[in-house]
N, C-alpha and C positions, 0 to 999 in steps of 0.2 A: 366534482364528479365522485360521485361512490365507487369504491376500488371493490367489485364484488367477483365471485368467482369464476362469474362469467366474462369478467374485462378482462383476464388474466386466459380462458379458456381461447375465445376471442383473438387474444395476441399470440398465442400458442398455434392456434390454428393458419394464421398468415405465416409464420416462420417454418411451419410444416408446409405450406404451399411453395415458398420458397428453395425449400431444402428438397421439396420433388420436381422442382425445375431444373435443380442441381445437377440431379440424378444423384442423391446420395440413398445411400443403402439401408433396407428396411429397419437397422439396427438403429440408426439414428433416431426415426420416427418412436419407436419403442422406449428408448433413453429418455427421450424429452417428455413423453407423456407421462413417463414414469417419475420424471425429477420431477412435474409440474403437481401430479397428486399428490405427493409427498410435503412439497413446500403447501398446497392447500389443506392438507389434513396438519400441518404445523403452524401457517401461517406467521406474520412477520410478528421479528420481537417486539416484546412490549417495553413498559416501565417496570410493572410487576414480575418483572426477571432480576434477579439481582443485577446481572454482567450489564441488562442494560437499563439500571434503576435513572441513570443521567439522561438517556436519551431517547428521545420519542419520536416515531418514525412516522407517527401518524399523517405529518403532510406530504412524508414522502410516498407514502402508500396509497395517496387518492390520487399521485400521480403518474408512477411505475404502470397501471396496469392496461396502459393504451400502447399500441404497436407505433413507430416512427414512420413517418411517409417521406418521399424523395424531397419533399418541398424546402425542408428545413435542412438539406444540404449544403445550401448557400451560406455565403456570409460566414465563413471559418473563421476560427482566430488564428491567426499568425504562428507558423508555426516556430517553435524557436531552433535556435542553432544548433546543429550535432558537429562533434568533432569532424574535420575531413576525411579521415579513416575510417568511422565508425559505419557500423550495417546500420541503416537506418527502417524501423518497419512503421508505416504512418495508418492508422483508422479512421475514417472521420464517420462519425456517430457510429461507432460501431463497425464499419464496412471498412475493410484492406483496400487501401491507395496505392495501386502500382506506381502511377507515374508520380506521384510526393514521394515513395520510398527510394531507397537508395543500396542494392543490393551488391556483394563483390564476388570475386573467387574465393571459394570455400575447399578446404582441406577436403580429399575424398571419405565419405562417409558420413558428411557434418550437414545436420537438415537445418536451416533458418527462413524460417515462411508464415504461411500464415494459415488456420486452423482451416478453411473452411477448405481449401487443395490437398489436406492432408485427410479427411474423413472418412473417403471412401477406401484407406487403405487400412485405418485402425478400427479397435474394437471400441466396446463401449468403457469398457473397465480403465480406459487411459486416456482420454481427449474430451469425454465427458462426463468424466468419473466426479464424485463428490468426497471428500475426504471425513470418516467416519470421525465426531462430535461436532464439526461448521452449523454455523446456524443455519436456518430454513432458507438464509438469500443466497448459498453457495448450490439451493435445489434449483430456486427459480434464475438463478447465472444460469444452469445447465439447460433447465426449460427453454430458457429465450435468447442463449448466444447467438451472435450473427456470425462472429469471425473472432477468429486474436490470435496471439502467434503462438508459432512453436519452435524451440530450440532443442536439437538432439546434438550431444557433442559424442564420437565413441571414443573406447578404449585408449588413455595417453594421446590424446589429442589437443592441444592447448589452440583456443581460438583469436587468433591473431588481431582480432577488430572486438572492440564494443559494441554490443548491441543494444542500439538505442530504439526503444518502442514507445510511439508518440499515440496518444488516444486525444484525438480533438473533435470535442463537442460544440453541436452551435443548441440556438434556443429551443428549447419543448422537443428534443432528444431525449429517449429514456435507451438508455446502452446499455450490455452486458458483458463489458470485457472480460478476456479469458488471457491468460498465459501462461505454458506450461515448456517449466525445461528440466529435462533429462540430461545429466553429464556421466558418463561410463567412471570407468576405475582411473585413477590419476586425471583426468581432463580440466581442464582449466577454462573459466570464460569469466567475462564481465557484464552482466545486463543491466539497463537500465529503464524502467519503466517511468512514462510522464505523461500527467493526465493534465488537459488545460481546456480550458472552455469560454463562451463569449458570453452566456446568459443561462438561464432557467434551465437545470436540464439533471437529469435521474442517471447517474452511476452506481451500478451493483458490480462490482468486480471481483473474480477469483484469480490468484494466482496459485500456481501448486508447482515446487520446485524438489527435486528430484537430485541426491550427489552420493554416488558408487565408493565405494573405499576408495580413498587418498583423494579425493574430485577437493577442487577449490575453487569457489565460487564467491562471486566479487557481485551480488545484488542491491541495486539501490532504487528506491521509489520516489518521488517529487509530485505531490498532488497540489495544483495550482486550479482548481475550477472557481469558478465564479463565483461570486458574493451570496447567488441566488439560485445556487444549486446544491445537490445532496450528490457526497461521493461515500457507498461505502466499501469496505475492500475486506475481503477473507484471504491470506496469506498462509500458506503451508509448507513447511520448509522440512524434509526427511532428511538425516545424515547418518550415513553407516562408518563403517570401522575409517578413521583417524582420516574423514575427511571433514572440510572446514569450510564456514560460512561468514563473509563479511554482508551485514546489511547494516544500510541507513534509510530509516523511514522523513521523510521533512514535508510537513502540511502548511500551508501558508494561504491557503481559501478551502469554499466551500462552506453555503449558509450551517449545513450539518457534514462531519468528518467523521468518520470511525473507520479503524481501523484494527481487525483481529489478525493478529500475528501467532501462529501455532508453529513452534520449532522442539521438534523430537530428534535426540539425540541419539540413536538409537544403535552405535557400533562404539565400541571402544577405541580413546581416540578423540572421539568427535570433539571439533571444538565450534564455537556459536561466538562473533563479537558484532554486537546491536548498538547502535546507536539512532535516536530519534530526536527531532527536533518539531514544535510547532508555535505559531503564532496565531492567537486569537484576537479579537476585538469587535466592536461593535456587540449584537445580537449572536455572537454565531458560537456553535460547539466546536471542538476538536477533543473526541474521546479515543485513546489508544487502551488495548488490548494486550497484553504480552504474556503468554503463557510458553514457557522455558521447561521440556519434560527429557532429564535425565533419566535415561533407560539401560545406560549401560556405564560399567566401571571407567574409570580415570577418562571422563569426560570434561569437558570446562566450558563455559562461557562466561561473558562480559557484557552486561546491558546499561547504556547511560542513556538517559531521555532528558532532553532540556524543552522546558513551556515558557513560553512568554506571552501576558495576558495581560489585554489593555479594555478601557470603557465598562461594556458590561459581557464581554467577552466568558468564557466558560472554556475549562480546559479541563482534562479528565487524567487521567492515569492510574490504568491496575495492574499491577506486575506479578506474576508469579513465578517462582521457581519451584518444580515438584522434581522432588528426589525420588527416582522408583527403591525399592531393596535392594536389586542387583546392584543399583549405581554406585557401589562403595569408592573411596578417592575422588569423586567430585569434587571439583571445584569452580563457583558459582560467585558473582556478586551480581546486585541489582541496584541502580540508583535512578533519583529522580529529581533535577533540580530546576525549581518554578521563580520567575519572577512575577509581580503585580505590580503592573504601570502607575494603576488611577485607583480612586475609589470604585466600587462596585464591581472589579475583575474578582473572578473565582475560580480556583484549582479544586480539585476535589483528586487527592491521589493516596493509591494505597499499592504499595508494595508487600509481596505474602512470600512467606518459605512454609515448602511443606514437603519436611526431610522425610523416610523412611528408612533410608539408610545410618548407621552409626560411625562411620570412617568419614567425613567430610568435610569440606571446607568452604560455609556458605555466608553471604553476606547482603544486608540490602539495608537501604536507606533512603529518604528524602526530606529535601530542605525548601522553604518558600519563604520569599522577601521580597524587599523591596532595593532598586539600585543603592549602592553605598553612598551615602551621602558627601562622604570624605572625596571619594572620586571625581565627582560632581563635581563640588567644590571647588578642588585642586584645575579643573577640564575650566569652570566660569572666570577663576582667574588669571588661567592665559589667554583668554581673550576669547574662548567657543562660545559661543552662544548656548542659549539652552537646550533648546530643540536636538540640535545638533550635536553638543556634549549627550544627553540621553541616548543618541542613536547611534552615538559610538560604543558608549559602554553596553549596551542589547547586543551591536555587533559581535562584539569581542564575546559576549556570550555565547552566543550562536556561533562562533567561528567556532570553540571545540567540538562542534559536530559537522559542522559543513566541510573542515578539513579531511574529514575521512571519505571525503566524495574521490571517484576515480579518480578524475580527470582535470586539468587547471581550468578548462572550457566551461567546464559542468560547477566547478567552483566558485567560478566568477559569475555567474550565471546567476546560483544561488545569492550571491553576496550582493548582485545587483536587486534581486528580487525581493531580498528581505529589507535593503534600504528602503524598498519603495513602501513595502508594505509602512514600515515605522513610518514614514512619510505620510500616509494614507489616513494613520491612526488618530491624528487631529486632538484630542485631548489628553493625549500623551503630554504635551507643551504646558498645558495646564497644570500638570499634577503637582 
């Protein structure tokens, strides 16, 4: 199938019909149409762009222009277990499933729900907006999104339950997930965004997170799409004065996985702590782009990404710390550590600093290597089989990131998933 503007316009027409049936106000149609036109003007990101030189989306572009019928909603993957006291929002092929979700009593003024139920009460610069500087994929998401998660916490409220958002996709689905989180002054919340699928599908996601003065957000994303799927994500986080965001991004699946995480530290005293983990094997590609922009004085950030690559897999990490002239007394550090488990595995890493202030403390670095031969020999002399010994060392490498997850249940789930992925690597035992 050739992806032409007509394909996208036809998909948008279907979306607009659904909007009309739902009784959405006129501004929704206008916002969608404008977003699609901007996407068509820019087109898909391509390898001639520096930030996309390693990620060829042409196979994805051929599949993403067709809307999904209800017939593909069957045979959805099993849902991951959530903590018993968590609020769970489940979306199947992009549509909210009330019967699979679990909502709880909430403090006054708190909103936790799905985007479609909020559109008639909102204006265009909130739920369907695109943050300036995002790739054209964010415009495509705004045009095509069917539903998404919305979380609003008023001033001085701490949400007593973690919010677990699950996007469950089936074969042939084209989905456009969106997550919008807005925390008021001194508000606190934990949000887990989880993507799973059981067959070839396309997911183009957008997450917008806003923290007002003094707010504290724990945001964690787990991507476990099938090995035939494509998953691209745009994540925007804005931090006001004295706010803090703790972020974990973990990628274990997808034929092509791409994360564009942009964090703006806009207020004095804002803090961001980021941890990332990606496991890649076969002919898969995972590409992480991180942009940390310090715009105010006395801001701080710490970023640590760990990559594990085997067989002919390819990992990409590009991290940028950008310090504006106004951001004096910035304290920032960015590190990327990688393991190559077999011949043919590849990692392309590029941590960067761009500093325009003269009173800062910034550092960056990257290391790439193999499993420590001495540690492997030690385990083998203790009777541990070679594959098990390798897996133990890789899990220890990954644990530094996994331990940053918010709950014990989620940590155990991810460690089990990592172990399963390592067992599927196959060629690792031959290295």
